Steps between C-alpha positions, in 0.01 A plus 500: 500500500428461129241733350311204355423388857346834596329626183142435404418381156405467233472868419271659244598790279300719268566635155593866473171572321288346779226731625539629853153374588618147408824540695304614806267202458800264496636665814164457672457139387851393606520733805826655381632855487739485205502345155795483260438645153635342182544602140647294217558212745715714732419654836497877460350629821292448809156634581399528861181588679674826588564570129129452435400728787740781412541477123147400407249599768671816628592605145140457383574233237235251399601150618297353211720672241835557676759226449761340721779652291364852558513479879753230587831564668744456214795268518506180695704410802505124549682218669586147393411164649873436547546797735455505875230676697774711658598621152137587429465692828801712415368567149156593635658732756731659241222557246234577764255243367282245677448237231728330251412286202699176511651373175645155437817414307307536171393854597138387542277641773442224756386688808497812712689572819350752741613633835217297653631181336842564650358570844296177495777277366801648673673499833466773760813665364356509148169628632690773682675601177163510324350720771799732481461528122131586538565752776777667299272522197240699692722728701 
């Protein structure tokens, strides 16, 4: 199955200098747990609700002054619209991640692919692979 049939889109991203309070507000508004971070028109990282909990709240930073770049997970692992969901599952399992930004042929962010998206769109076999990836991640 093509990734474009399983992903959800469009996807928002925030600038590296975005305040954490604004990022959290976007997550709440869109009911999402991860937001790609960009700088100079390139994706440079990902900020998750877990990053906010551990790197802001637990570290005692002020979400009204801390920025996405300060607490994001650096580097970006992504997939392309031309790839298959099976390829994405293997990448997610290998990198131990649950969400992938989806880029088109022009390297533009067009969506996000989560384990939940795969489970909803895929066959029982794909759903089984997804469950295995999640179980392995937490063992």
